[in-house]
C-alpha positions in Angstrom: 120.7 108.2 119.1 122.4 111.1 117.4 120.6 113.5 115.1 120.0 112.4 111.5 118.7 115.0 109.1 115.8 113.9 106.9 113.6 115.7 104.4 109.9 116.0 105.3 108.9 114.2 102.1 111.2 111.3 103.0 109.2 110.8 106.2 106.2 109.9 104.1 107.6 107.9 101.2 110.9 106.3 102.4 111.7 106.8 106.1 108.3 106.6 107.8 107.6 105.0 111.2 109.2 101.5 111.4 111.9 102.2 108.7 115.6 102.1 109.2 117.8 105.1 108.4 121.5 105.3 108.3 123.6 108.3 109.5 126.7 109.6 107.8 128.8 107.7 110.4 127.1 104.5 109.5 124.9 104.2 112.6 121.4 102.8 111.9 118.2 103.8 113.7 114.5 103.0 113.6 112.1 105.9 113.0 109.7 105.9 116.0 105.9 105.5 115.9 103.6 108.5 115.2 102.6 108.6 118.9 105.9 110.5 119.7 106.0 112.8 116.7 105.4 116.5 117.5 107.2 116.2 120.8 110.2 118.3 121.8 113.5 116.8 123.2 112.0 116.8 126.7 108.9 114.8 125.5 106.5 117.7 125.8 103.8 117.4 123.1 102.8 120.2 120.7 99.8 122.2 121.8 98.5 123.2 118.4 99.0 121.6 115.0 97.7 124.7 113.0 100.9 125.2 110.9 101.2 121.5 110.0 97.6 120.9 108.9 97.2 119.6 105.4 93.8 120.1 103.7 92.5 117.2 101.6 88.9 116.4 102.8 88.4 113.6 100.2 91.4 111.6 101.6 90.4 112.4 105.2 87.0 111.0 104.6 88.1 107.9 102.8 90.8 107.1 105.3 88.5 107.8 108.3 90.8 110.3 110.0 90.1 113.6 111.6 93.1 115.4 110.1 96.2 115.1 108.0 99.5 116.6 109.3 102.7 117.5 107.5 105.8 116.1 109.2 107.4 118.6 111.6 110.4 120.6 110.6 113.2 121.3 113.1 113.6 124.8 114.4 116.2 125.4 117.0 115.0 127.6 119.9 118.3 129.4 120.2 117.7 130.9 116.7 114.5 132.6 118.0 116.4 134.5 120.7 117.7 136.9 118.0 114.2 137.6 116.7 112.9 139.2 119.9 111.0 137.9 122.9 107.7 137.8 120.9 109.0 135.1 118.5 106.6 132.1 118.5 107.9 129.2 120.5 105.2 126.6 119.8 107.1 124.8 117.0 110.6 124.9 118.4 112.8 121.9 119.1 110.5 119.3 117.6 112.2 116.0 116.9 111.2 112.8 115.1 112.0 109.9 117.5 114.9 107.7 116.5 115.8 104.4 118.2 119.1 102.6 117.9 118.6 99.4 115.8 119.8 96.7 115.4 120.7 96.6 119.1 123.4 94.0 118.6 127.0 95.4 118.0 130.4 93.9 117.6 133.8 95.1 118.5 135.9 95.8 115.4 139.0 94.5 117.2 138.0 91.3 119.1 134.7 90.8 117.2 132.8 90.1 120.4 129.0 90.7 120.2 127.2 93.0 122.6 123.5 93.9 122.9 122.5 97.3 124.1 119.2 99.2 124.6 117.1 101.0 121.9 117.8 104.3 123.7 121.6 104.2 123.6 122.8 107.5 122.3 126.4 106.6 121.4 128.0 103.7 119.7 131.0 103.9 122.1 130.6 100.8 124.3 132.9 99.2 126.9 134.4 96.0 125.5 135.1 93.4 128.2 137.8 91.6 126.2 139.6 94.8 125.0 139.0 96.4 128.4 138.3 99.8 127.0 135.5 101.9 125.4 135.4 101.3 121.7 133.2 102.5 118.9 131.2 99.4 118.1 129.7 98.5 114.7 126.1 97.4 114.5 125.5 94.0 113.0 124.5 94.0 109.3 121.4 91.7 109.6 117.8 92.0 110.9 114.9 89.5 110.5 111.6 90.6 108.9 108.2 89.2 108.2 105.3 90.0 105.9 103.2 91.2 108.8 105.5 94.2 109.3 107.5 92.9 112.3 111.3 93.5 112.5 113.6 91.8 115.0 117.2 91.4 115.9 118.8 88.4 114.3 118.7 85.5 116.9 122.4 85.2 117.3 122.3 83.1 120.5 119.5 80.9 119.3 121.2 80.4 115.9 124.6 79.4 117.2 123.1 76.9 119.7 120.6 75.6 117.1 117.8 76.0 119.6 115.3 78.9 119.9 115.1 78.2 123.6 118.8 78.4 124.2 119.8 79.3 127.8 123.6 79.7 127.4 124.6 83.3 128.4 128.3 83.1 127.5 129.9 85.7 125.2 129.6 85.3 121.5 131.7 86.7 118.6 131.1 87.3 114.9 134.0 85.9 112.9 135.0 86.1 109.2 136.9 83.4 107.5 137.5 85.5 104.4 135.3 85.7 101.3 132.3 87.7 100.1 129.5 85.3 100.9 127.5 84.4 104.0 129.4 81.1 104.1 132.5 83.1 105.3 130.7 84.6 108.3 130.1 82.6 111.4 129.0 83.2 115.0 131.1 81.5 117.7 130.2 81.1 121.4 132.6 80.6 124.3 130.9 77.3 125.0 132.5 76.0 121.8 129.3 76.2 119.7 129.7 77.8 116.3 127.7 78.1 113.1 127.9 79.6 109.7 125.4 82.2 108.5 124.9 80.3 105.2 121.3 80.4 103.9 119.8 82.8 106.4 118.6 85.2 103.6 117.1 82.5 101.3 113.8 80.6 100.9 113.7 77.1 99.5 111.0 76.6 97.0 110.0 72.9 96.8 106.9 71.0 95.9 106.2 70.0 99.5 103.9 71.5 102.0 106.6 73.9 103.3 106.9 75.7 100.0 108.5 79.1 100.5 109.6 78.6 104.1 112.8 80.5 104.8 116.0 78.6 105.5 116.3 80.5 108.8 112.9 79.1 110.0 113.7 75.6 108.6 117.1 75.1 110.0 117.4 77.2 113.2 116.2 74.4 115.5 118.6 71.5 114.8 118.9 68.6 115.1 115.1 68.8 115.8 114.5 70.7 112.6 113.0 69.3 109.5 109.3 69.3 110.4 106.8 72.1 110.4 106.3 71.7 114.2 109.8 72.7 114.8 110.1 75.6 112.4 111.2 78.9 113.9 108.5 81.6 113.6 108.6 85.4 113.8 109.1 86.8 117.4 106.5 89.5 116.6 108.5 92.4 117.9 107.7 96.0 117.0 110.7 98.0 118.4 109.7 101.2 116.6 107.0 101.4 119.3 109.7 101.8 121.9 110.0 98.4 123.4 111.7 95.0 122.7 109.7 93.2 125.3 106.2 93.9 123.9 105.4 91.2 121.3 102.5 90.1 119.1 101.6 86.5 118.3 102.9 85.8 114.8 103.1 82.5 112.9 104.8 83.8 109.8 108.2 82.4 108.8 110.7 85.3 108.9 113.7 85.8 106.7 117.0 87.6 107.4 117.8 90.7 105.5 120.6 93.2 105.3 119.5 96.2 107.3 119.9 98.6 104.3 118.0 96.2 101.9 115.0 97.6 100.0 112.7 94.8 101.3 113.0 95.9 104.9 110.4 98.7 104.4 107.8 99.4 101.7 105.6 102.4 102.5 102.0 102.3 101.5 101.0 105.7 100.3 97.8 107.0 98.8 97.6 110.2 96.8 95.0 112.5 95.4 95.2 115.3 92.9 93.3 118.4 93.9 89.9 118.6 92.1 87.9 121.8 91.9 84.3 121.8 92.8 81.4 123.0 90.7 81.2 126.3 92.7 84.3 128.4 92.2 83.4 130.6 95.2 83.4 127.6 97.5 86.8 126.5 96.2 88.2 130.0 97.0 86.8 129.8 100.5 88.3 126.4 101.1 91.7 127.9 100.0 91.2 130.6 102.6 90.4 127.9 105.2 93.8 126.3 104.4 95.7 129.5 104.4 94.3 130.7 107.7 94.2 127.2 109.3 90.4 127.2 109.9 89.9 123.6 110.9 87.0 121.4 112.0 88.4 121.7 115.6 88.1 125.5 115.4 84.7 125.4 113.9 83.4 122.9 116.5 83.8 125.6 119.1 80.4 126.8 117.9 77.4 124.6 117.7 75.3 126.4 115.0 76.1 127.1 111.4 75.4 130.8 112.0 78.0 130.8 114.8 80.6 129.1 112.6 80.0 131.5 109.7 80.3 134.5 112.1 83.6 133.0 113.4 85.0 132.6 109.9 84.2 136.2 109.1 86.1 137.3 112.1 89.2 135.1 111.4 89.4 135.4 107.6 90.7 138.5 105.8 88.5 141.3 104.6 88.1 139.5 101.3 85.6 137.1 103.0 83.0 139.9 102.8 82.8 139.2 99.0 81.1 135.8 99.7 77.6 135.0 100.8 76.6 133.1 103.8 75.4 130.3 101.5 78.9 129.9 99.9 80.5 129.8 103.3 78.0 127.3 104.5 78.7 125.0 101.5 82.5 125.3 102.3 81.9 124.3 105.9 79.8 121.3 104.9 82.5 120.2 102.4 85.1 120.4 105.0 83.0 118.3 107.3 81.9 115.6 104.9 85.1 115.5 102.8 83.7 113.9 99.7 80.9 112.0 98.0 82.3 108.6 98.9 80.0 107.7 101.8 78.9 104.5 100.1 82.4 103.3 99.4 83.3 103.6 103.1 80.8 100.8 103.7 82.4 98.5 101.2 85.9 97.1 100.7 86.5 99.1 97.5 89.8 100.4 96.3 90.5 103.9 97.4 92.7 104.7 94.4 90.0 103.6 91.9 87.4 105.7 93.7 89.7 108.8 93.7 90.7 108.4 90.1 87.3 108.1 88.7 86.7 111.8 89.5 90.2 112.8 88.5 89.8 111.2 85.1 86.5 112.9 84.5 88.1 116.2 85.5 91.3 115.9 83.5 89.5 115.2 80.2 88.1 118.8 80.3 89.8 122.2 80.2 90.1 123.8 83.6 91.5 127.1 84.9 91.5 127.2 88.7 94.1 128.3 91.2 95.4 124.8 91.9 94.5 122.9 88.7 95.0 124.3 85.2 94.4 122.0 82.2 94.9 123.2 78.6 93.5 121.3 75.6 96.3 120.6 73.1 94.4 118.2 70.8 91.4 115.8 70.8 90.2 113.3 68.3 86.7 114.9 68.0 87.5 118.6 67.7 91.2 118.5 66.8 92.2 119.5 63.3 93.6 116.3 61.8 95.9 118.2 59.4 97.8 119.4 62.4 98.9 115.9 63.3 99.8 112.7 61.5 96.6 110.8 60.7 98.0 107.5 61.8 98.8 109.0 65.3 95.4 110.6 65.6 93.8 107.2 65.1 95.4 105.8 68.2 94.9 108.7 70.7 91.7 110.1 72.2 93.1 113.4 73.5 96.2 115.2 74.6 96.2 117.9 77.4 98.8 120.0 79.0 98.4 120.2 82.7 100.2 123.5 83.5 99.5 123.3 87.3 98.4 120.7 89.7 98.5 120.0 93.4 98.9 116.5 94.8 98.5 115.4 98.4 100.3 112.2 99.4 99.4 110.3 102.7 101.3 107.6 104.5 98.7 104.9 105.4 100.9 102.0 106.5 103.8 99.8 105.4 104.9 96.2 104.9 108.2 94.3 104.8 109.6 91.5 102.7 107.1 92.0 99.8 105.8 95.2 98.3 102.2 96.2 98.4 99.7 95.0 95.8 96.6 96.9 94.8 94.4 95.1 97.3 96.4 97.0 99.9 94.7 100.1 98.6 91.3 98.9 99.7 89.6 101.1 102.4 89.8 98.5 105.1 93.4 97.5 104.4 94.4 101.2 104.5 92.7 101.8 107.8 94.2 98.6 109.3 97.6 100.0 108.3 97.3 102.6 111.1 98.0 99.8 113.6 101.6 99.7 112.4 102.0 103.4 112.6 100.7 104.1 116.1 101.3 102.2 119.4 97.9 103.4 120.6 96.1 103.6 117.3 92.6 103.5 118.9 93.3 106.7 121.0 91.2 109.7 119.9 94.2 112.0 119.7 95.9 109.6 117.3 93.2 109.8 114.7 95.4 111.4 112.0 98.0 110.4 109.4 101.1 112.1 108.0 100.9 113.8 104.6 102.5 116.4 102.4 101.6 118.5 99.4 103.5 118.9 96.2 102.9 121.2 93.2 103.7 120.4 89.6 102.9 120.1 85.9 102.4 117.3 83.4 101.0 115.8 80.3 97.7 113.9 80.2 96.7 111.7 77.3 94.2 109.0 76.5 94.1 106.2 74.0 91.1 105.7 71.7 88.6 103.4 73.6 87.1 101.8 70.5 90.5 100.9 69.1 91.5 99.5 72.4 88.4 97.3 72.6 88.9 96.0 69.0 92.6 95.3 69.8 91.7 93.4 73.1 89.2 91.2 71.2 91.8 90.0 68.7 92.3 86.2 69.0 96.1 86.6 69.1 96.0 89.2 71.9 93.5 87.1 74.0 95.6 83.9 73.6 98.8 85.6 74.6 97.1 87.4 77.6 95.7 84.1 79.0 99.2 83.0 79.9 99.9 86.4 81.4 96.7 86.4 83.4 97.5 82.9 84.7 100.8 84.1 86.2 99.1 87.1 87.7 96.3 85.1 89.4 98.9 82.7 90.8 101.0 85.5 92.2 98.3 87.6 93.8 94.7 87.7 95.1 94.3 91.3 93.9 90.7 92.4 93.5 91.5 96.1 93.3 92.3 96.3 89.6 90.7 94.3 86.8 93.8 93.3 84.8 93.3 93.7 81.1 95.7 93.9 78.2 95.2 97.7 78.1 96.5 97.9 81.7 99.9 96.5 80.7 99.9 98.4 77.4 99.3 101.8 79.1 101.8 101.1 81.9 104.6 100.1 79.5 103.9 103.0 77.2 104.1 105.3 80.2 107.5 104.0 81.2 109.0 104.3 77.8 107.6 107.9 77.5 108.9 108.9 80.9 112.4 107.6 79.9 112.2 109.6 76.7 110.9 112.8 78.2 113.6 112.8 80.8 116.1 113.0 78.0 114.3 116.0 76.4 112.8 118.1 79.1 115.7 118.5 81.5 114.4 116.6 84.5 116.0 113.5 86.0 114.0 110.3 85.5 113.5 110.1 89.3 111.7 113.5 89.1 109.0 112.2 86.7 106.1 110.1 87.9 103.1 108.3 86.3 99.5 108.2 87.3 97.5 105.6 85.5 93.8 105.6 84.9 92.9 101.9 84.2 89.2 101.6 85.1 87.2 99.7 82.4 85.9 103.0 80.9 89.2 104.8 81.2 92.4 104.7 79.2 94.5 107.6 80.5 98.0 108.4 81.6 99.2 111.4 83.5 103.0 111.9 83.4 104.0 114.7 85.7 106.7 116.2 87.9 106.2 117.9 91.2 108.0 119.7 94.0 107.3 121.0 97.5 107.5 124.6 96.2 104.0 126.1 95.8 105.2 127.8 92.6 105.5 124.4 91.0 108.1 123.6 88.3 109.6 125.1 85.3 107.4 124.1 82.3 109.7 121.7 80.7 107.2 118.8 80.8 104.3 121.0 79.6 106.3 122.1 76.6 106.8 118.5 75.6 103.0 118.2 75.7 102.7 120.3 72.6 101.7 118.1 69.6 104.8 119.1 67.6 107.0 117.9 70.5 104.9 115.0 71.7 104.7 113.1 68.4 108.6 112.9 67.9 109.0 111.8 71.5 106.3 109.2 71.1 108.0 107.8 68.0 111.3 107.7 69.9 109.7 105.9 72.8 108.0 103.3 70.5 111.3 102.8 68.7 112.8 101.7 72.0 110.1 99.1 72.4 111.3 97.4 69.3 114.5 96.2 70.8 116.2 95.8 74.2 119.9 95.7 74.7 119.4 92.4 76.5 117.6 90.9 73.6 117.1 88.2 72.5 117.0 87.0 76.1 114.6 89.7 77.4 112.0 89.1 74.7 112.3 85.3 74.5 112.1 84.7 78.3 109.5 87.4 78.8 107.1 86.2 76.1 107.5 82.4 76.9 107.5 82.3 80.7 107.6 85.8 82.1 110.4 87.4 84.2 110.8 89.6 87.3 109.1 89.2 90.6 106.5 86.3 90.4 107.1 86.5 86.6 104.7 89.4 86.4 106.7 91.0 83.6 106.8 90.0 79.9 109.4 91.5 77.6 110.5 94.1 80.1 113.7 94.4 82.2 116.1 97.0 83.6 117.7 97.6 80.2 114.5 98.6 78.5 111.4 99.3 80.6 112.2 99.7 84.3 112.1 103.1 86.1 113.3 104.3 89.5 110.9 103.1 92.2 109.8 106.7 92.9 108.4 107.0 89.4 106.4 103.7 89.0 103.1 103.0 90.6 103.4 99.2 90.4 107.0 98.5 91.5 108.2 97.9 88.0 105.7 95.0 87.5 103.0 94.5 84.9 105.2 95.6 82.0 105.6 94.0 78.5 106.9 95.6 75.3 105.2 92.9 73.3 101.8 94.6 73.7 103.2 97.7 72.0 105.2 96.8 68.9 105.0 93.0 68.4 104.3 92.3 64.7 101.4 90.1 65.6 99.8 91.5 68.8 101.3 95.0 69.2 98.7 97.8 69.6 101.0 100.1 67.6 102.2 97.4 65.1 101.0 99.5 62.1 103.8 102.0 63.0 106.4 99.2 62.7 107.2 99.9 59.1 107.5 103.7 59.7 109.8 103.3 62.7 112.0 100.7 61.0 112.4 102.8 57.9 113.3 105.9 60.0 115.9 103.8 61.9 
């Protein structure tokens, strides 16, 4: 497969192992498993990972891995020739493995279908009918299942209506004109032919086969029609490097366009850097990261004294300013990772565990190297004359986060349906490694890809007492019962206790992000949310980040000043009053729900949805009704003010 340039961050969030990427020439490839990362073009593995190590002991401990590694960047060896013979060669010519997929191609002239290997480097293939080498086009479809498998569309089985078809004659993909799948059909030289109608749909009926894909239901004909004859997923994992190795899978697959969003959903977990109680220990940990002092290096000495002596030799002269006790605490922190030993024994949500400490940290002022939080206003100590009294009664505090560091780790992926919060449980995250590695049990594969970003943001909380009173209103409880019924029907989530405040905070976050993007100069895709929805929490962090250690430009932080925040809040709430798709959006949303599994209320693309990189919950669990509805809205007292200003 030819080279396809990818950003390192994309290899974590969008184009991780098992995903499909498209080149500028339209060729499609699968990103290979993590086993073959950090190898050069000759397959020689990297000797040392020092430069790629990412330090986040809390995530390492929770995910049960020895190390986190940043995706490799490509450095051509020829460029080092001009830097002298002493230029380091360890990190030269590292490639991310790409495998040609789908393996089926068709000739643009005669439309004949050909299957080639995963390792084919060129799309120029000999066409038997045209009798010359022609640049072939890869077929547009693959089949996927919810267990993470991806397979070539079963062209031969489909056209012969039998998953055990033995005919080996040539096939062709024909178009009869039109823009639907009905206009495409596959034709075999044995005279068999069949339209592709329905291959991307599921039929929802009241029978026992509810939700079975049309592909599974109708592939085996005329024997189809009963569950015993339904076509099931082949269980292939081609990103591991083989089409022959298969797993047993009883899931009913569905066809998808190879560039469709449901082909790959990455499961990432992130943590914001939190300083410890001892400032000196934090500074030593930063030295460890800067000079790549890892557990592997420290394990070359058996005793703590030996480790401390080694650190004093490796680290710069500044290490002499710290005591042996401080260095010892830093070593122990690096070893243990965090205080989450108990949660590792249970199937608790990793995100909830991480965010408990983050929330407790962000509600205080902090001034450390990688986390700086400035108090703008709080309900207890803030001077009420500085803000409008009606606003101060809704909010608990407002802080400006002038600097933060976030570490994002890829822990797995799924297909067909996005992850729900139960996928953030410890056991589910650890099981996700099975999809990333071919030999996930191998000791050398006890790591996960990660990257760091630096940024800034605004952190605010809503008043807990006012939230409790609002949630106990009869009108809110009655409306939320219908919402909760849809939620329980759609998911078995145990990771987040869904409450009205969860939807309220999530929707408010979306509307504020959309408004801030207009004011602070960033694209909406650059802004992200981080929600704190534990029963004792009511916080939202809206932030922007980049890979540059200098962070960003201060535009978001400036909007966090009370004089700027209040007008933006009013503007955001004003948008909640009306959607350009109303009355349809509000009426459908409040009566029966809308969106995937009807998990949204009055919320759609015209009013509340954000780019997928900005939202934590895939644009689900949103409802403007909880904000400004005249009966149940949390901010309903502002209705008169906003309507008069409008």
